[in-house]
C-alpha positions in Angstrom: 276.6 63.3 212.7 274.4 65.8 214.5 271.5 63.5 214.6 273.5 60.5 216.1 274.9 62.9 218.8 271.5 63.9 219.6 270.4 60.3 220.0 273.2 59.6 222.5 272.0 62.7 224.4 268.3 61.7 224.5 269.3 58.3 225.9 271.6 59.7 228.7 269.0 59.4 231.3 267.3 56.2 230.3 269.8 53.9 231.9 269.9 51.5 228.8 273.5 50.7 229.6 272.5 49.6 233.0 269.8 47.4 231.6 272.1 45.7 229.0 274.5 45.3 231.4 272.4 43.4 234.0 270.9 41.0 231.1 274.6 40.2 230.0 275.5 39.6 233.5 272.6 37.1 233.9 273.8 35.4 230.7 277.3 35.3 231.5 276.5 33.8 235.0 274.2 31.1 233.4 277.1 30.3 231.1 279.7 30.0 233.7 277.7 28.1 235.7 276.5 25.7 232.7 280.2 25.5 231.6 281.7 24.5 235.1 279.0 21.7 235.5 280.2 20.6 232.2 283.7 20.6 232.8 283.1 19.1 236.2 281.7 16.1 234.5 284.3 15.8 232.0 287.3 17.3 231.2 287.0 17.0 227.5 284.4 19.6 227.7 287.1 22.1 228.8 287.5 23.6 225.4 287.7 26.8 223.5 285.1 25.4 221.0 282.6 24.4 223.7 282.7 27.8 225.7 282.1 29.8 222.4 279.3 27.5 221.3 277.7 27.9 224.8 277.7 31.6 224.4 276.3 31.4 220.9 273.5 28.9 221.9 272.4 31.4 224.8 272.8 34.4 222.5 269.7 33.0 220.7 267.2 33.4 223.6 269.0 36.6 225.3 270.0 39.0 222.2 266.5 38.9 220.4 265.0 40.1 223.7 268.1 42.8 224.4 267.8 44.1 221.0 263.9 44.5 221.3 264.3 46.4 224.5 267.1 48.5 223.6 265.4 49.6 220.2 262.1 50.0 221.9 263.6 52.5 224.5 265.2 54.3 221.7 262.2 54.8 219.6 259.4 55.2 222.0 260.5 58.7 223.1 259.6 59.9 219.5 256.1 58.4 220.0 255.4 59.8 223.5 256.9 63.2 222.7 255.4 63.6 219.3 258.8 64.6 218.1 258.7 63.6 214.4 256.2 66.5 214.0 259.0 68.6 215.7 261.4 67.4 213.1 259.5 68.2 210.1 260.3 72.1 211.4 264.0 71.5 211.1 266.4 70.5 208.4 267.2 67.2 210.0 265.2 64.5 207.7 263.4 61.5 209.3 265.6 59.1 207.3 268.7 60.6 209.2 267.0 60.3 212.5 266.3 56.8 211.5 269.9 56.2 210.4 271.1 57.7 213.6 268.6 55.3 216.0 270.0 52.4 214.1 273.6 53.2 214.8 272.8 54.1 218.2 271.1 50.8 219.4 273.7 48.6 217.4 276.6 50.5 219.0 275.0 49.7 222.7 274.6 46.1 221.4 278.0 45.8 220.0 279.4 46.9 223.6 277.6 43.5 225.0 278.9 41.5 222.1 282.6 42.6 222.9 281.8 42.1 226.7 281.1 38.6 225.6 284.4 38.0 223.8 286.2 39.4 227.0 284.0 36.9 229.3 284.9 34.1 226.9 288.7 35.0 227.1 288.8 35.5 230.9 286.6 32.4 231.7 288.7 30.2 229.5 291.9 31.4 231.1 290.6 31.1 234.5 289.8 27.4 234.0 293.1 26.8 232.4 291.7 25.6 229.1 294.4 24.2 227.2 295.4 25.4 223.6 296.3 28.8 222.4 293.7 31.8 222.5 291.6 31.1 219.5 291.6 34.7 218.0 290.1 33.7 214.7 287.4 32.0 216.2 286.5 34.9 218.7 286.7 37.4 215.5 284.3 35.2 213.4 281.9 34.9 216.5 281.8 38.5 216.9 281.2 39.1 213.1 278.6 36.5 213.0 277.0 37.7 216.1 276.8 41.4 215.2 275.6 40.8 211.7 272.6 38.7 213.1 272.1 41.7 215.7 272.3 44.2 212.7 269.2 42.3 210.8 267.2 41.9 214.0 267.6 45.1 215.1 266.7 46.5 211.7 263.4 44.6 211.7 262.6 45.7 215.3 263.3 49.4 214.6 260.8 49.1 211.5 258.1 48.0 213.7 259.1 50.3 216.9 259.0 53.4 214.8 255.9 52.4 212.7 253.7 50.9 215.5 253.0 53.1 218.5 252.4 50.6 220.8 255.8 49.2 221.9 254.2 45.9 223.2 254.0 44.5 219.7 257.9 45.2 219.3 258.5 43.5 222.8 256.2 40.5 221.8 258.5 40.1 218.4 261.5 40.0 220.6 260.2 37.3 222.7 258.9 35.3 219.9 262.5 35.8 218.3 264.0 34.5 221.7 261.9 31.5 221.6 262.8 30.7 217.8 266.6 31.3 218.5 266.4 28.9 221.7 264.5 26.1 219.7 266.2 26.8 216.1 268.2 23.8 216.6 265.1 21.5 216.3 264.0 22.7 213.1 265.4 21.4 209.7 267.7 23.5 208.3 265.8 24.6 205.1 263.2 26.0 207.7 265.6 27.2 210.4 267.3 29.4 207.6 264.2 31.4 207.0 264.2 32.9 210.6 266.9 35.5 211.3 266.9 34.9 215.1 268.4 31.2 214.5 271.4 32.7 212.7 273.1 33.3 216.3 273.9 29.7 216.1 274.2 29.2 212.1 276.6 32.4 212.0 278.9 30.5 214.6 282.3 29.2 213.8 281.5 26.2 215.9 279.1 23.7 215.7 278.3 20.8 217.7 278.4 17.3 215.5 276.1 14.5 217.4 276.8 10.7 216.8 275.5 7.6 218.2 277.3 7.7 221.6 278.7 11.2 221.8 279.4 14.7 220.1 281.8 16.6 219.2 282.8 20.2 218.8 284.0 21.2 215.2 285.3 24.6 214.5 285.6 26.2 211.0 284.8 29.3 208.7 281.4 31.1 208.8 279.3 29.7 206.1 279.4 32.3 203.3 275.8 31.6 202.1 274.3 32.2 205.3 276.5 35.4 206.1 275.2 36.6 202.7 271.7 35.9 203.6 271.7 37.5 206.9 273.3 40.5 205.1 270.6 40.6 202.6 268.0 40.6 205.3 269.7 43.1 207.3 269.7 45.3 204.2 266.2 44.5 203.4 264.8 45.3 206.9 266.8 48.6 207.1 265.7 50.0 203.9 262.2 49.1 204.0 261.9 50.3 207.5 263.5 53.7 206.6 261.4 54.3 203.5 258.0 53.3 205.3 259.2 55.3 208.6 260.1 58.5 206.2 257.0 58.2 204.4 254.5 57.5 206.9 251.9 60.6 207.7 252.3 62.0 211.1 
């Protein structure tokens, strides 16, 4: 708890909240414009499923980059200030600091995911979308998005804390954004190997194409992919924690 409080204290002047809010604002403006145009073309597109699917598809681009920036900003101070050596003189182990950074980064991104859920509700009500509020779909959207983010931030933190040059971690985030955006073009067997594609795969709404049109279909999160993402998150986190804790300084 002390290490976690210290992490929040160290980032108080880094304005990560501001950066995160600006990225989210850009995504939500883009989503609102896209949905408004789609609804103006066809009233059938005015549905909660279409709105949730639109945000999930954009998360494949935005959240890998946001995760890379947030984690990099939190971890970079240990390299610049050489604080790993200072930690060796205290009773706070590097594994506890690693855990605190992981919780800190994901709590910041959770704020963004919850803001997206609020945006979905607000935009849907403003457009008078028919049907009751899809509470179950929103909960599944938050859970699937958060689980995917937990795996991605674990991978990003592993790289950010073991490689001093943060350009590598940021490049990984941009690569992840590219994969997340184009993952729908890959065969399922290939797509599921990349954690960044899970923003779409761990989404309760899918878009089914037909010969002349498409249909939004809602359901439950796929259990197999849920467990796969959970396993990847655990592997990335524990491997990174062990590696960073044993790395020579």
